[in-house]
N, C-alpha and C positions, 0 to 999 in steps of 0.2 A: 300369389300372395305369400309372403314369408310365413313359415310355420312357427308356432310358439315352441320354444325349447326349454323355457323355464317359467313356471307359474307358481306364485306364492299366494295362499289364501288364508286369511284370518290367523296370521302367525303371532303367537305370544311366546315370550320367554321370561320365566321367573327365576330369580336367584334368592337364596336364603342368606341374609346378612349374618356375619360372624361365623359360627361353626358350620362346617361342611355337613357333618352328620348330627345325630341327636346326642351323641356322647356314649351310648351303649348299644350293643347289638340288639338287646331286647326292645328298646324304643324304636330303632330303625325297622325291625320286623313288624312292630305294631303299626307304624306309619304305612309300611308297604301293604299289610293285610287290609287296612282301612281303605287304602287307595284302590286295591283290587275289587273291593266290594262297593266302590262308589260312595264311601262314607267320608265324613269330615275328618280332618286330622285330629286324632285323639289327644295330641300333645299341645294343641293350641291353648293359649291362655284365654281366660274368660273375656268375652267381648272381642276377641281377635278373630279375623277372618282371612281366608286365603282365596276368596273369590276374585274374579278378574277386575272388579271395579275398585280395588283398593291397593294401596302400597303401604298400609299401616303395619305395625308390628315388626316381625323379623324378616319380612319378605319385601322384595322390590321387583318391579316389572321392568326389565331391560328393554323389552319390545312389547308393543301392544297393538293388535289389530293391523298388522302389515299386509297389504294386498298390492300386488303388481305382477305383470308378466313381461317377458322379454322375447322378442322375435329373433329368428336366426339372422346372424350378421350384424345385429345391433351392438353398440357399445354404450353401456349404461353407467353413468357416473353417479356414485352415492356419496353425498356430501353432508356436512353438519359439524357442529362444534364437538370438542372432546366430550365423551360421555353420552353422545346422542344415540348410540346403539349400532354404529356402523360395523365395528369389528364383530360384535355379537351376531349380527345378521349374516356376515360372511362366514363365520364359523359354523352356523347352522346350515347354510347353503353348501358348505364343504363337508358336512357330516362329521365335523370335529366334535360337535355337541348336538343334542337333539332339542326340538322345540317343546315347550310345555303344552302348547295347544296349537292346532292348525295343520296345514298340509303343504308340502313342497313337491312339485312334479317336475322332474328333469328328464329330458330326452338326450341321451348320450353321456359321454365321459366328462367328468369335471376335474380340472387341474387347478390347484390353488397355490398362491404364494402369499401367506398371511403374516408370518414372522420369520426372522432370520433363523434358518436351520430347520424350518418345518419340513417334515418328511425325510430328513437326512439322518443317517446313522453316523455319529462322529468318528467311530473307529474304522469305518469303511473309506476307501479312496473315492475321489471324485468320479472316476470311471465306474466303480462298483455302485455308487449311489445313483448314477444315471440308469443303470440296469434295474436297480431296486425300484426306483420311481416308475419306470416304464412298466414293470411287472405289476405294480399296484394299480396302474391305469388299465391293466388288462392286455398289454401288448406282449408279443412273443419276442424272443431274442433276435430273430431276423429283422423284425420291424425296428427294434431299437438300434441294432447295428447299422441299419441304413441311415439313421439320423445322427449317429454318434459323432462323426467328424464335424458336421454342421453345428451341433450343440457346443462342442469344445471350442470351435473357432469363434462362435458368437460370444461365448463367455470369456474368451481370452485367457484361459487357464491351462493351455496345452503343456506348459512347463511343469505344472503341479497336479495334473489330472490323476497321477498315480500316487499321490500323497494323501494320507488320511485327512478328511475335511476338518477335523478338530484343530488342525494347524493353519487353517485358512483364516484370513482377516474377514471381518463382517462384510466388507465390500466384495471380496472374492466369493464368499458364501452366497450372497444375493445374486451376483452375476451368473453363477452356475445354476442356482435354483430357478431363476427366471428363464434361463436358456432351456432347461429341462421342461419346465411347465409350458413354455410357448411352442416348443418344437415337437412334442410327443403327441400331436394331433388330438387334443381334447376338443369336444364340441363346445364346452364352456370353460373359459379361462377367467379365474378370479384373482385379482391383484389388489393387495392392501397397500397402505402407505409405505410398506417396507422398501420400495424402490428408492425412497429418499436417502437410504444408506449409501447407495452407489454414487459414483462421481457424475458430474454434469454430462459428460460425453456418453456415459452408459445410459443415463436417464433418457436422453434424446434418442439413443439407439433402441432402447426398450419401447418407447412410445411409438417409434416408427414401425417396430415389429408388430405391436398390437394393432396398428392401423392395417398392416398387411394381412394379419390373421383375420381381421373382421371383414375388410373390403375384398381382399384378393381371394381368401380361402373360405369366406362365408361363415366364420365361426363367431360365437357370441363372447363378449368381454364384459365383465363387471369390474369397475375401477373405482377405488377409494383413494382420495388424495385431498390435502389441504391446499394444494397448488392450483388455484382456479384457472391459471393460464393453461396448464397441462390438461385440466378437465375439459375446458372449452375447445381446445384444439383436437382432442381425441374423441370425446363422447358426442353422441347424437341426441341422447335423451338423459334426463337426470331425475334423481329422487333426493329430496331434502328431508333429513331426519331431525327431529327435535324431541328430546325426552322420550325416546323410544317409539315415537309415532311419526307417520308421514305428514310433514307440514306442507309440502308442495311436490308436484310431479309434472313432467311435461318436457317441452323443448329445453335443451341444456342451457341455453343463454338466458331464458326467463327464470329458470330455477336458480342459476348462479346469481342472477340479479336479486332475487328474493333473499338469498343467503347474505349477499353483501349489504342489502338494505335492512338487515335485521334490527339495527339500532336507529334507523331513520324514523323521524316522527316522535322519538322519545325525548328529544332535547329541543326545547323551544327558546327559552330565555337564558340558556346556559346552565340551568339546574338539571342534574342527572337524576332522572326519576328512579323509583325503586324497582321498576320492571325492566330496566336496561339489562342486556345480556352481558354478564361479566364472569370472570373466573379468577381464582386465586384463593389464598387462605383467609383474607379479609381482615388482617390486623390493622391495615390502613386502607381507606377507601377514597376514591375520587368522588367529590360531591358536586363540583361545578367546573365547567370548562367554557372559556369565552375567548374569542378572537378579538383583538383590540386594534383599532386604527392608530395612526401616528399621533393623534391627539387623545389617545387612550379611551376612545368611545367604543362600545361594543359594535361589531360589524360582522358581515359574512363575505366581504370582498377585500382584496388587497391589490395594489397596483404592482406591476412588474418592477423589481428592484427595491420595492418598499419592504422593510423588515417585517417578518412575521412575528407578531407579539401574541403570546398565549398566556392567559391567566388561568391557573389551576387552583382550585380549593380542595384541600384534602382533609380527612378526619382520621386521626390516629386513635385507636382504642387502647393502645399501650405506648410506653416510651420506646422509641426505636433509635438506637445509637448510630446506625448507619443505614440510610435509606437511599436506594438507587432509583431515580425517576427518569423516565424516558418517553419518547413518542416517535412514531413513524408517520410519515406523510404517504398516503396512498391515493392512487388515481380513482376515477369513477368506476373503473373496472376491477378495483381491488388490488392492482399491482403496486408493490411496495417501491416507492421512489427513493426514499432516504430516511435516515433516522438520526436522532440526537439523544445523548445520554448525559446525565449530570456527572458521570465519571466514565472516562475512557482512557485511551493511551495518552491523550494530550492534556487531560484534566485529572488531577488527583484529589478530587473533592467529592464527598458524599454528604448527605443532609442528615443532621442530627435533629430528630423530631420528638418533641414531648407530646404526651397525651393531650388531645384536643384538636381544634381546627386551626389550619394554617393556610396561607396563600403563597403560591409559588408563581413568580413571573419569569417567563422564558422569552428570549429574543433570538432569532435565527436569521441569517442572511437568506434572501429570496432570489433564486435564479429560475423559479418555475415559469414555464411558458403558459400562456393563457389556457384555461381549462377549469374543470371541476375537480376538487380534491377533498380529502377528509383526513382525520387523525386516528391512529391506533395509540392508545395510552397504556402505559405500563408502570408498575412499581414493584420493586423486589428488595429483599433483604441483602445486605452486603456483609461478609463475603460469601454467604451460603448460596446466593442466587435464587432462593425460594421466592416464587411469585406471590405477591400479596393482593394485587388487583390488576386485572387486564380488561380493557374495554376496546373493542374494535369498531372501526368505521363510524366515528362520531364527530360532531361539529363540522358539518359540510361548509366549504367555502369556495370562492371562485377567485382566480387570478384574472384580472381584466385584460382586454386586448391592448396592444401597444398604442392604438389610436386613442384609447381612453386614458392613457398615462398623462398625468397632469403636467409633466415636464417634457414629454416626448412627442415626436411627429413621425414615428416609424410605422410602417405597415408592410408586412410580408406574410406569406403563408408559413405557419409554424410546423415544425416536425419534432415529434417526441415530447418529452416532458420538461427537460432542463436545458437552459441556454448555457453552454460551457464558457467559462472564462478562458480566453486565449489571446495571445499576442501575435500580431502579424507584422513582420519586419521585411521591408523590401531591401534586397541585397543585389549588388551588381553581379552580373554573370561573369 
């Protein structure tokens, strides 16, 4: 049976909002002395507490009561919305920061790729940083030298390996950093969303390498990404974090489905409830979303080639001179099919919105093949691009089979999501 290489028990992480310290050395020493004696923080305000069951006052719990273990050779996917605690967890596992409470047991060396440039010295060359990282992992020069050519070739930076890394682009930085982390024989490899900085070819190459590291070499990988397709193709097991706590754990496909379904059941008659998952600054909010049929009745189905008509009700808390509204259509697996914006390269219009409620009607051509779909909704300020409201995976709908099309008699096995518009012309040879 596979042995456990990573075990996390009762893990908590607390941050103080605002100031890092107390403001004076005297106050910092008073806090430290109280903590050493197991006493309450002497600088807490009356009625304030720093116990684990509260996030009131100047403290916030980034992680609360995290428990899991990972076996040798497993690839664990850690998913969740922004602010769920994913990066904090990885930083603690990588010993970049310590936990406020709890224990972490790791067997073997840990290599991490958390942020662009993590563990690299900007004044050193690529080659020198490879040796530096290897030394940090406890490898001697001979071991590092045996991997050197393989690392440089994988990263594709042979031309620049003797150039200080401060002159590298972010993509080159990530390629070299990942190559170092993956090739210097760590028992546990931790990779954050940083791979998204690289180009598509390198992302595929990196995912292939992580598969080889786990399956072929029996090493353990922890992978954080918002790309659910990559997570499902790479990982065997998953953890879903929400507000610093484990919401779901188990088989990666079921955990991803729980994440994708986070807004399902919250919208029934088209009214967006208060407990819907959303992000943004909140100056303008989505209040209702409805799919309309060709006679403008509320529906959850459309026929092939029938226009998709979307009715959006928004509420502006302030006057907005230029609002950018858009949506994505996503598959039942969360894959993004396409998007529409109120302003893009072909349309030079933004929406001027006064304070209050407004209704927006959207029509879009429909080439979707039969299947289940949903919408990701977004609003942002123009031209700053600041997001004011984003809601994912909402307002489920179905595109009906061709045989159900009111004007059609087609029936064939469908492939993919979109039927492409094409012209077929027979020419003499």
